[in-house]
Every structure is written in C-alpha cells, then in structure tokens.
C-alpha positions as CSV (number, residue, x, y, z in Angstrom):
1,M,12.1,-19.8,-30.1
2,G,11.3,-18.8,-33.7
3,Q,12.9,-21.8,-35.3
4,L,11.2,-24.1,-33.0
5,K,7.7,-22.5,-33.8
6,R,8.5,-22.9,-37.7
7,Y,9.3,-26.6,-37.1
8,V,6.2,-27.3,-34.9
9,G,4.0,-25.4,-37.4
10,G,5.5,-27.1,-40.4
11,Y,5.0,-30.5,-38.8
12,I,1.3,-29.7,-38.0
13,R,0.7,-28.8,-41.6
14,Y,2.4,-31.8,-42.8
15,A,0.4,-34.0,-40.5
16,D,-2.9,-32.4,-41.4
17,F,-2.1,-33.0,-45.1
18,Q,-1.2,-36.6,-44.5
19,T,-4.6,-37.0,-42.7
20,G,-6.3,-36.5,-46.1
21,L,-4.4,-39.4,-47.7
22,I,-5.4,-42.0,-45.2
23,P,-7.5,-44.6,-47.1
24,S,-10.1,-45.0,-44.5
25,H,-13.2,-42.7,-43.9
26,H,-13.6,-43.9,-40.3
27,V,-10.0,-43.0,-39.4
28,R,-9.9,-39.7,-41.3
29,D,-13.3,-38.7,-39.8
30,F,-12.0,-39.7,-36.3
31,L,-8.9,-37.6,-36.7
32,Y,-10.7,-34.6,-38.4
33,R,-13.2,-34.6,-35.5
34,H,-11.0,-35.4,-32.3
35,V,-7.5,-34.3,-33.2
36,W,-8.0,-31.5,-35.9
37,L,-11.2,-30.2,-34.2
38,V,-13.3,-29.9,-37.4
39,D,-16.9,-29.2,-36.6
40,M,-18.4,-31.9,-38.7
41,A,-22.1,-32.7,-38.4
42,P,-23.4,-36.2,-38.8
43,K,-23.5,-37.6,-42.4
44,S,-20.8,-35.1,-43.6
45,I,-18.1,-36.6,-45.8
46,I,-14.5,-35.3,-46.6
47,Y,-13.2,-37.2,-49.5
48,W,-9.4,-38.3,-50.1
49,G,-6.7,-35.9,-50.5
50,A,-8.5,-32.9,-49.0
51,E,-6.2,-30.3,-47.4
52,I,-7.5,-28.4,-44.4
53,R,-5.8,-25.3,-43.0
54,A,-6.9,-24.1,-39.5
55,S,-9.3,-27.1,-39.2
56,E,-10.7,-25.8,-35.9
57,Q,-12.3,-22.9,-37.9
58,L,-14.1,-25.2,-40.3
59,H,-17.8,-26.0,-39.8
60,I,-19.4,-28.6,-42.1
61,G,-23.1,-29.0,-42.0
62,E,-25.2,-32.4,-42.0
63,G,-24.9,-34.3,-45.1
64,S,-22.4,-32.2,-46.9
65,I,-19.9,-33.5,-49.2
66,I,-16.3,-32.2,-49.6
67,G,-14.8,-33.5,-53.0
68,D,-11.4,-35.1,-53.2
69,K,-8.4,-33.0,-53.5
70,S,-10.2,-29.9,-52.1
71,I,-8.3,-27.2,-50.2
72,L,-10.3,-25.5,-47.4
73,D,-8.2,-22.7,-45.9
74,A,-10.1,-21.4,-42.9
75,R,-7.3,-19.4,-41.3
76,R,-8.4,-16.0,-41.7
77,G,-12.1,-16.0,-40.5
78,G,-13.4,-19.5,-40.9
79,I,-15.5,-21.5,-43.3
80,F,-19.1,-22.2,-42.6
81,I,-20.7,-24.9,-44.9
82,G,-24.6,-25.5,-44.7
83,K,-26.4,-28.8,-44.8
84,N,-26.4,-31.0,-47.9
85,V,-23.8,-28.9,-49.7
86,N,-22.0,-30.6,-52.6
87,F,-18.3,-29.7,-53.5
88,G,-16.9,-31.3,-56.6
89,S,-13.3,-32.4,-56.8
90,G,-10.5,-29.7,-56.4
91,V,-12.6,-27.0,-54.8
92,H,-10.5,-24.4,-53.3
93,L,-11.7,-22.0,-50.6
94,W,-9.3,-19.1,-49.6
95,T,-10.2,-16.9,-46.7
96,G,-7.3,-14.5,-47.2
97,Q,-4.9,-13.3,-50.0
98,H,-1.7,-11.4,-50.0
99,D,-1.9,-7.6,-50.9
100,Y,0.4,-7.1,-53.8
101,K,0.6,-3.3,-52.9
102,D,1.7,-4.0,-49.3
103,P,5.5,-3.5,-49.2
104,Y,5.7,-6.5,-46.8
105,F,3.2,-8.6,-49.0
106,R,0.9,-9.1,-46.0
107,S,-2.6,-10.4,-45.8
108,M,-4.2,-7.1,-44.9
109,P,-7.8,-6.3,-43.6
110,G,-10.2,-6.2,-46.6
111,R,-8.2,-9.1,-48.2
112,R,-9.4,-11.6,-45.7
113,G,-12.6,-12.9,-44.0
114,P,-15.0,-15.9,-43.7
115,I,-16.6,-17.8,-46.4
116,R,-20.2,-19.1,-45.9
117,V,-21.9,-21.5,-48.1
118,G,-25.6,-21.9,-47.7
119,D,-27.7,-25.2,-47.5
120,R,-27.9,-27.2,-50.6
121,A,-25.3,-25.2,-52.6
122,W,-23.4,-26.9,-55.3
123,L,-19.8,-26.0,-56.3
124,G,-18.7,-27.8,-59.3
125,A,-15.2,-29.3,-59.9
126,D,-12.2,-26.9,-59.7
127,V,-14.2,-23.9,-58.3
128,T,-12.2,-21.2,-56.4
129,V,-13.9,-19.1,-53.7
130,L,-12.1,-16.1,-52.4
131,H,-12.3,-14.5,-49.0
132,S,-15.3,-12.7,-47.5
133,V,-17.9,-14.4,-49.8
134,T,-21.3,-15.8,-49.1
135,I,-22.8,-18.3,-51.5
136,G,-26.4,-18.3,-50.9
137,E,-28.7,-21.4,-50.2
138,G,-29.3,-23.5,-53.2
139,A,-26.8,-21.6,-55.3
140,V,-24.8,-23.5,-58.0
141,V,-21.3,-22.5,-59.2
142,A,-20.3,-23.9,-62.4
143,T,-17.2,-26.0,-63.0
144,G,-13.9,-23.8,-63.0
145,A,-15.4,-20.6,-61.9
146,V,-13.7,-18.2,-59.6
147,V,-16.1,-16.5,-57.0
148,T,-15.0,-13.1,-56.0
149,K,-18.5,-11.6,-54.8
150,D,-21.6,-12.9,-53.0
151,V,-23.7,-15.4,-54.9
152,E,-27.6,-14.8,-54.4
153,P,-29.6,-17.9,-53.3
154,Y,-30.8,-20.2,-56.1
155,T,-28.5,-18.6,-58.6
156,L,-26.3,-20.3,-61.2
157,V,-22.9,-18.5,-61.7
158,G,-20.0,-19.3,-63.8
159,G,-16.9,-17.8,-65.4
160,I,-13.8,-15.7,-64.2
161,P,-14.9,-13.8,-62.3
162,A,-18.2,-15.6,-61.7
163,K,-21.4,-14.0,-63.0
164,K,-25.0,-14.9,-62.9
165,I,-26.0,-17.1,-65.9
166,G,-29.2,-18.7,-64.7
167,E,-31.4,-19.7,-61.8
168,R,-32.1,-22.9,-59.8
169,P,-35.7,-24.1,-58.7
170,R,-36.4,-23.3,-55.1
171,D,-38.1,-26.5,-54.4
172,L,-35.0,-28.5,-53.4
173,R,-35.8,-31.5,-51.1
174,Y,-32.9,-33.8,-51.5
175,E,-30.6,-34.9,-48.6
176,F,-27.3,-36.8,-48.9
177,P,-27.2,-40.0,-46.8
178,G,-23.7,-39.7,-45.8
179,E,-22.5,-43.1,-47.2
180,P,-19.0,-42.5,-48.6
181,V,-17.4,-44.5,-51.3
182,P,-15.2,-47.1,-49.3
183,F,-11.3,-46.3,-49.3
184,Y,-11.7,-42.9,-51.0
C-alpha cells in the first residue's frame, strides 16, 4: 500500500506541476478551479510555470496576480491572498520547514503555519515568505527579500531577513482588471 501511495502522490505532484506549463490561461484556470480546487476569485491570474502544492488550501482574492515561476506551498496551514495583490516572478511561499534539530528532520509545530497576504500588497520578484507570516494590507516586500516575521500594513520591507525600510501611502485605489498576457 505504501508503494502505491508514493506513486499516486508523485503523479499528482507531477500533474499539478505540468498544469502550470500549459500555454493557455483558460485551460490552466479551468484546471486550477475545477480539478485542483484552488479558490480563485474572479479576475485573479496565475502566470506560466507556477507550482502549487496542496492547491485545495490556496485562496486567491479578486484581481490578484501570481507571477510566473512562483511556488505556493499551502500544505501546512494554507495560503490566503487578498484582493489586488501583485506577486512578481519567482515568489516562493513556504508554509512549513524541516526542523534541523529534530532527529527525524520532521516539520514540527512551530515551524509550520498559514501565510496571509493582505489586500493590495506587492511582493517583488524572487521574494521568499516563510511559514506563519502575515503581510499586512498595502505592504511592499522588496525584490529578493526573505520574510520571516509579520509585516505591518503599508510598510516597505527588504533584505535578508526582511526589515522595515520605508512606508507606503495609505490611499491606494487601484484594481487589477484580470486581463492576462495571452499564452503566458
């Protein structure tokens, strides 16, 4: 039974990964919503090459954009993305990590939990967000940052680990129209 479970699990991960490589938003969105059970609000976009793990625990708000080649690992608590959020290319969200002190190298409580991203937040390219983090409404995470702790609303953070480097205006009104670049 264990061998069969490994093969089925491996195939599901393979098929999920291959979904991100389909060169059609219509087909990908259909599969994400109706096969992989991603909770995708209208006008949300997942660009080419995204890898989604535990897709049934991923929630994407209206008008939000997931950049190409992003990895969203919702397995250990889920990922909750607000409205009109913008992820640059290569954003990685990890809801768990292994405990290097554990003799069995397990993902232990305290090293896993949900990630929440508030409305109109912007995560630049190649940002990494670790487990149990909340990124507040309107916050900006600079390119290449590694977020290990909560980010206050309308705050600009950057670096490794991410630290506050500025603030963003609070009068944000934009809404993304949900019109993806064709074939991408």
